[in-house]
C-alpha positions as CSV (number, residue, x, y, z in Angstrom):
1,M,-9.6,11.2,-28.3
2,K,-11.0,8.1,-26.6
3,R,-10.3,6.1,-29.8
4,V,-6.7,7.5,-29.8
5,I,-6.2,6.4,-26.2
6,T,-7.6,2.9,-26.9
7,A,-5.3,2.6,-29.9
8,L,-2.3,3.7,-27.8
9,L,-3.2,1.1,-25.1
10,A,-3.4,-1.6,-27.8
11,V,0.1,-0.6,-29.0
12,C,1.4,-0.7,-25.4
13,L,-0.1,-4.2,-24.8
14,T,1.6,-5.4,-28.0
15,I,5.0,-4.0,-27.0
16,A,4.7,-5.4,-23.5
17,A,4.0,-8.9,-24.8
18,S,7.1,-8.9,-26.9
19,V,9.7,-7.1,-24.8
20,A,10.1,-8.3,-21.2
21,S,11.5,-6.3,-18.4
22,E,12.9,-7.8,-15.2
23,A,10.4,-8.4,-12.4
24,A,10.8,-6.6,-9.1
25,I,10.6,-9.8,-7.1
26,T,11.1,-13.4,-8.3
27,A,9.0,-15.9,-6.4
28,V,10.9,-19.2,-5.9
29,R,9.0,-22.5,-6.2
30,V,9.4,-24.8,-3.2
31,G,8.1,-28.2,-2.3
32,S,7.5,-27.6,1.3
33,D,4.3,-26.8,3.1
34,I,4.3,-23.0,3.7
35,K,0.8,-22.5,5.1
36,R,2.3,-21.3,8.4
37,V,5.8,-20.2,7.4
38,S,7.3,-17.6,9.6
39,Y,10.4,-15.3,9.7
40,N,12.6,-18.0,11.3
41,S,11.7,-20.8,8.9
42,A,14.7,-22.3,7.1
43,I,12.8,-22.3,3.8
44,W,13.7,-18.6,3.3
45,K,17.3,-19.7,2.6
46,K,16.0,-20.7,-0.8
47,A,14.4,-17.4,-1.5
48,K,15.8,-14.6,-3.8
49,F,15.7,-11.3,-2.0
50,S,15.3,-8.0,-3.8
51,D,15.6,-4.4,-2.8
52,I,12.4,-2.5,-2.8
53,L,11.8,1.2,-2.1
54,L,9.1,2.5,0.2
55,Y,8.2,6.1,-0.3
56,P,6.7,8.4,2.4
57,Q,3.0,8.9,1.9
58,T,2.4,12.6,1.4
59,T,-0.9,12.7,-0.5
60,I,-2.9,14.4,2.2
61,K,-1.5,16.6,5.1
62,M,-2.7,15.3,8.4
63,N,-4.5,17.5,10.9
64,D,-1.9,16.7,13.5
65,E,0.8,19.3,14.1
66,K,3.0,16.9,16.1
67,A,2.7,14.0,13.6
68,N,3.4,16.4,10.7
69,G,6.5,17.6,12.4
70,L,7.8,14.1,13.1
71,N,7.3,13.2,9.5
72,A,8.4,16.4,7.7
73,E,11.8,15.1,6.7
74,N,10.8,11.5,5.9
75,S,12.9,9.8,3.2
76,V,12.8,6.6,1.2
77,I,13.1,3.4,3.2
78,R,15.1,0.7,1.4
79,A,13.6,-2.7,2.3
80,R,14.4,-6.3,1.3
81,A,11.6,-8.6,0.1
82,A,11.2,-12.1,-1.2
83,A,8.5,-14.6,-2.1
84,I,8.1,-18.4,-2.2
85,Y,5.3,-20.5,-3.4
86,N,4.4,-24.2,-3.9
87,G,1.3,-24.0,-6.2
88,R,-1.2,-24.0,-3.4
89,D,0.1,-21.2,-1.2
90,I,2.4,-18.2,-1.5
91,A,4.5,-16.5,1.2
92,F,6.2,-13.2,1.4
93,M,9.0,-11.7,3.6
94,V,9.8,-8.1,4.0
95,R,12.6,-6.7,6.1
96,W,13.0,-2.9,6.8
97,P,15.2,-0.8,9.2
98,D,13.8,0.9,12.2
99,D,15.9,2.3,15.1
100,T,13.1,2.0,17.6
101,V,10.5,-0.5,18.7
102,S,6.9,0.8,19.0
103,V,4.2,-1.4,20.3
104,Q,0.5,-0.7,20.5
105,R,-0.8,-0.6,24.1
106,G,-4.3,-1.3,25.1
107,D,-4.1,1.2,28.0
108,S,-3.0,4.1,25.9
109,L,-4.8,6.2,23.3
110,T,-1.5,7.9,22.2
111,S,0.6,4.8,21.4
112,Y,1.2,3.9,17.8
113,P,2.6,0.6,16.7
114,D,5.2,-0.4,14.1
115,G,3.7,-2.7,11.5
116,F,3.5,-3.7,7.9
117,A,0.9,-4.5,5.2
118,I,0.9,-6.5,2.0
119,M,-1.8,-5.7,-0.7
120,F,-3.1,-7.6,-3.6
121,A,-5.2,-6.4,-6.5
122,M,-8.4,-8.4,-6.8
123,D,-8.4,-7.9,-10.6
124,Y,-5.2,-7.4,-12.4
125,S,-6.2,-8.7,-15.8
126,N,-5.5,-5.3,-17.3
127,P,-2.2,-4.1,-15.8
128,Y,-3.0,-0.6,-17.1
129,K,-6.1,-0.3,-14.9
130,L,-4.8,-1.3,-11.4
131,P,-6.4,0.0,-8.2
132,Y,-5.3,3.2,-6.5
133,I,-2.3,2.3,-4.4
134,G,-2.8,1.9,-0.6
135,M,-6.6,1.6,-0.4
136,G,-8.0,0.5,-3.7
137,S,-10.6,2.5,-5.6
138,E,-14.2,2.2,-6.7
139,G,-14.6,-0.7,-9.0
140,R,-11.0,-1.8,-8.4
141,P,-10.9,-3.5,-5.0
142,V,-7.9,-4.7,-3.1
143,V,-7.2,-7.2,-0.3
144,I,-5.0,-5.8,2.4
145,H,-3.2,-8.0,5.0
146,L,-2.2,-6.0,8.1
147,Q,0.1,-7.0,10.9
148,K,0.9,-4.7,13.9
149,A,3.3,-5.0,16.8
150,V,1.1,-5.1,19.9
151,R,1.3,-6.0,23.6
152,P,-0.4,-9.3,24.5
153,F,-4.1,-8.9,24.6
154,Y,-7.0,-11.2,25.3
155,E,-9.9,-11.9,23.0
156,P,-12.8,-14.1,23.9
157,N,-12.3,-16.2,20.7
158,G,-15.3,-18.3,21.5
159,H,-14.7,-18.4,25.3
160,G,-17.1,-15.6,26.0
161,D,-15.1,-14.3,28.9
162,V,-15.1,-10.6,28.1
163,Y,-14.1,-9.9,31.7
164,M,-10.5,-10.8,30.8
165,Q,-10.5,-7.9,28.3
166,M,-10.9,-5.3,31.0
167,N,-8.1,-2.9,31.8
168,R,-6.6,-4.2,35.0
169,N,-7.2,-0.8,36.6
170,Q,-11.0,-1.2,36.0
171,T,-11.2,-4.5,38.0
172,E,-12.1,-4.7,41.6
173,L,-9.0,-6.7,42.3
174,F,-6.0,-5.7,44.4
175,G,-2.7,-7.3,45.6
176,K,-2.3,-11.0,44.9
177,S,-5.7,-11.2,43.3
178,L,-4.7,-8.6,40.7
179,L,-1.4,-10.5,40.1
180,R,-3.3,-13.7,39.5
181,F,-5.6,-11.8,37.0
182,D,-2.5,-10.5,35.2
183,K,-1.0,-14.0,34.9
184,R,-4.2,-15.4,33.5
185,V,-4.5,-12.6,30.9
186,K,-0.9,-13.2,29.9
187,K,-1.5,-17.0,29.6
188,L,-4.6,-16.4,27.5
189,G,-3.3,-13.4,25.7
190,S,-2.0,-13.1,22.1
191,S,0.5,-10.7,20.6
192,D,-0.5,-11.6,17.1
193,Y,-2.5,-8.7,15.6
194,E,-3.3,-9.9,12.2
195,R,-6.2,-8.5,10.2
196,S,-7.3,-8.9,6.5
197,F,-9.5,-6.4,4.7
198,V,-11.2,-5.7,1.4
199,S,-11.1,-2.1,0.4
200,E,-12.5,-0.2,-2.5
201,G,-11.3,3.3,-1.6
202,F,-10.9,5.5,1.5
203,R,-13.2,4.7,4.4
204,S,-14.4,1.5,2.7
205,M,-12.0,-1.0,4.5
206,T,-14.1,-4.0,5.6
207,E,-12.5,-6.7,7.7
208,I,-12.9,-10.3,6.4
209,K,-14.7,-12.1,9.2
210,D,-16.6,-14.8,7.3
211,G,-13.9,-17.5,7.9
212,S,-12.9,-17.6,4.3
213,N,-9.6,-15.9,4.9
214,R,-6.7,-18.3,5.6
215,S,-3.6,-16.1,6.0
216,Y,-0.8,-16.3,8.5
217,A,1.4,-13.3,9.4
218,R,4.2,-12.8,11.8
219,L,6.4,-9.9,12.9
220,S,9.8,-9.9,14.6
221,Y,12.4,-7.3,15.6
222,R,16.1,-7.9,15.7
223,N,19.3,-5.9,15.0
224,K,17.3,-2.6,14.5
225,A,15.2,-4.1,11.8
226,W,11.7,-5.5,11.5
227,T,11.0,-8.7,9.6
228,G,7.4,-9.5,8.6
229,T,6.1,-12.6,6.9
230,L,2.8,-13.4,5.3
231,S,1.5,-16.7,3.9
232,C,-1.8,-17.2,2.2
233,P,-3.6,-19.3,-0.4
234,M,-2.8,-18.6,-4.0
235,S,-6.6,-18.7,-4.6
236,D,-9.5,-18.0,-2.3
237,D,-12.8,-16.1,-2.4
238,Y,-11.1,-12.8,-3.0
239,V,-7.9,-13.2,-5.1
240,N,-6.5,-15.6,-7.7
241,L,-2.7,-15.5,-7.8
242,H,-2.3,-18.3,-10.3
243,A,-0.6,-16.2,-13.0
244,G,2.8,-15.7,-14.6
245,A,3.2,-12.5,-12.6
246,I,1.1,-10.7,-10.0
247,P,1.1,-7.1,-8.7
248,V,1.9,-6.7,-5.0
249,A,2.4,-3.6,-2.8
250,F,4.1,-3.2,0.6
251,A,3.6,-0.6,3.4
252,V,5.3,-0.1,6.7
253,W,4.5,2.1,9.7
254,D,6.8,3.7,12.2
255,G,5.0,4.1,15.6
256,A,7.7,6.4,16.9
257,K,6.6,8.9,14.3
258,M,2.9,8.3,15.1
259,G,2.5,6.3,11.9
260,R,-1.1,5.3,11.1
261,G,-3.7,5.7,8.4
262,G,-2.2,8.3,6.0
263,L,1.2,8.3,7.6
264,K,3.3,5.5,6.3
265,N,5.9,4.5,3.8
266,L,4.7,2.4,0.8
267,S,5.8,1.0,-2.5
268,G,4.0,1.2,-5.7
269,W,2.7,-1.9,-7.4
270,L,5.6,-4.3,-7.7
271,S,5.7,-7.2,-10.1
272,V,6.2,-10.7,-8.5
273,K,7.2,-13.2,-11.2
274,L,6.4,-16.9,-10.5
275,E,9.6,-18.8,-11.2
276,D,8.2,-21.7,-13.2
277,S,5.9,-19.6,-15.4
278,A,6.8,-18.3,-18.9
279,E,4.0,-15.7,-18.7
280,G,3.5,-12.4,-17.0
281,D,5.6,-10.1,-19.2
282,M,2.7,-7.8,-19.9
283,L,2.2,-6.9,-16.2
284,I,5.9,-6.7,-15.6
285,N,6.4,-4.2,-18.4
286,A,3.3,-2.2,-17.4
287,L,4.7,-1.7,-13.9
288,D,8.2,-0.8,-15.2
289,E,7.0,1.5,-17.9
290,R,8.5,5.0,-18.2
291,S,6.9,7.8,-20.2
292,P,8.9,8.6,-23.5
293,G,8.4,12.3,-22.7
294,N,10.9,15.0,-21.6
295,P,10.7,15.7,-17.8
296,S,12.1,19.2,-18.1
297,V,9.6,20.2,-20.8
298,G,6.9,18.5,-18.7
299,K,7.7,20.6,-15.7
300,V,7.1,23.7,-17.8
301,A,3.8,22.2,-19.1
302,V,2.6,21.6,-15.5
303,A,3.2,25.2,-14.7
304,I,1.5,26.5,-17.9
305,N,-1.5,24.3,-17.3
306,G,-2.0,25.5,-13.8
307,C,-1.6,22.2,-11.9
308,A,-0.1,24.1,-8.9
309,G,-3.4,25.8,-8.4
310,C,-4.8,22.7,-6.9
311,H,-1.8,20.4,-6.1
312,Q,1.4,20.7,-4.2
313,I,3.8,19.6,-6.9
314,E,7.2,19.3,-5.3
315,S,7.9,18.9,-1.6
316,S,9.6,22.3,-1.5
317,D,6.4,24.0,-2.8
318,T,3.8,25.6,-0.4
319,P,1.1,23.0,0.5
320,N,-2.1,23.4,-1.5
321,F,-5.1,21.7,0.1
322,M,-7.4,21.7,-2.9
323,G,-6.1,18.4,-4.3
324,P,-3.8,15.6,-3.3
325,A,-0.1,16.5,-3.1
326,L,2.0,15.0,-5.9
327,S,5.5,15.3,-4.3
328,N,5.9,11.5,-4.2
329,I,3.5,10.4,-7.0
330,G,6.4,9.1,-9.0
331,G,7.3,6.7,-6.2
332,Y,4.1,4.9,-5.8
333,A,2.0,5.4,-8.9
334,T,2.5,3.6,-12.2
335,E,3.0,5.4,-15.5
336,A,-0.5,4.2,-16.6
337,Y,-2.2,5.5,-13.4
338,I,-0.6,9.0,-13.8
339,R,-1.6,9.1,-17.5
340,E,-5.2,8.0,-16.7
341,S,-5.4,10.7,-14.0
342,L,-4.7,13.3,-16.7
343,V,-6.9,12.2,-19.5
344,D,-9.7,10.7,-17.5
345,P,-9.7,12.3,-14.0
346,S,-13.0,10.8,-13.0
347,A,-11.8,7.2,-13.5
348,V,-10.5,7.1,-9.9
349,V,-11.9,9.7,-7.5
350,V,-10.9,9.5,-3.8
351,P,-14.2,9.8,-1.8
352,G,-14.5,12.5,0.8
353,H,-13.6,16.1,0.4
354,N,-10.4,17.6,1.9
355,R,-11.5,19.3,5.1
356,N,-8.6,21.7,4.8
357,A,-9.7,23.0,1.4
358,H,-12.0,26.0,1.0
359,S,-15.6,25.0,1.1
360,A,-16.2,26.4,-2.4
361,Y,-13.6,24.2,-3.9
362,K,-14.4,20.5,-3.9
363,W,-12.6,17.5,-5.3
364,Y,-15.6,16.2,-7.1
365,T,-19.4,16.6,-7.6
366,E,-22.0,13.9,-7.8
367,E,-23.9,13.3,-10.9
368,G,-26.4,10.5,-11.0
369,G,-24.8,8.8,-8.0
370,R,-21.4,8.9,-9.7
371,R,-18.5,11.0,-8.4
372,V,-17.2,13.3,-11.1
373,S,-13.8,15.0,-10.5
374,T,-13.6,18.7,-10.7
375,M,-10.1,18.4,-12.1
376,T,-9.6,19.6,-15.6
377,D,-9.8,16.8,-18.3
378,Y,-6.4,17.1,-20.0
379,S,-7.2,14.7,-22.8
380,K,-7.5,17.9,-24.8
381,L,-3.7,18.2,-24.8
382,D,-1.6,16.7,-27.6
383,E,0.1,13.4,-27.0
384,K,3.6,14.9,-26.7
385,T,2.6,17.3,-24.0
386,I,0.9,14.5,-22.0
387,N,4.0,12.3,-22.4
388,D,6.2,15.2,-21.1
389,I,3.9,15.9,-18.1
390,V,3.8,12.2,-17.2
391,A,7.6,11.9,-17.5
392,Y,8.0,14.9,-15.1
393,L,5.5,13.5,-12.6
394,Q,7.3,10.2,-12.6
395,T,10.4,12.0,-11.3
396,L,8.6,13.3,-8.2
397,K,9.7,11.1,-5.3
398,A,11.7,11.4,-2.2
399,K,15.4,10.5,-2.2
400,E,17.2,8.0,-0.1
401,E,19.2,9.3,2.8
């Protein structure tokens, strides 16, 4: 069976190299310096904007009744995205609608901010083996650039004056002295919350603090919409974006709905084509690929093979806490990722068991230090049935309002 899968992959690579699809985003080449490009830079007038769809993340149900209620009816967010590059640096802009402004407050444990993230695969040489969307996966790391809307805050940044980080209510100051403290904090403060991480699966996010990261992100709200920008080198210690096309993913958070961690809207891997390159068709095709199977037949095959015993399949189904919910899998997973999950379920195993599942039913076991999925290996199924199941799963995604 493994030889058959390898042969099929070789055929797919050959087809991808000869028949090109259209990239999700075309990165326009510019001659200007874009190291610190922002949302109000005139250079964006040269960019080509594309519509992208951000699907509600529904893989795991949160242990938060209020948040679950606020997000129960989430739909697709249609955003606009663009990219520009000059050979040294690359910059992205994403704009998405939001009726409210939510800002993180340092004096509140219950405030949640609006924000966005842009993610790159550290290795995309094989577009059929991309990382798990959102957090990466073991052996398939990602770099995540995160920007949140926050109130001005003060960090020592080499000054060493941690006193200025105190909550004003915890100082011994009153009256005019407290007002002077507030003014100083405001003067020294920053409303730029930008962080970059390397991640290789859930709970593995590690912030880049070695000084090697040189990204620049900004966030602005206007006319009931957020605009986020990110510029970064095309090559650094973590990624090399000098290619005909690169995979990029976007995510946005809605603080008014208590968005954080597993509560967000995100895209799947999107192809970004560099304007002056004749290469990249293989990746573009891989991300645009649709299974040749029959979705209606695949839905029956999913039922016959007992998939609902561990997964919530469609959003209208009763939640099942054994395995990840699949109600939006078609929105943010590639055809290749879904297929791999069926025929090689241990290839990507999300670490950590679902605390809502019965203790006797675990997602995986550990054998020789390696996580082995308890999901059935469906490589035993014939090729047609697998195609049908993949085709059906690709249809599972929220609709636009």
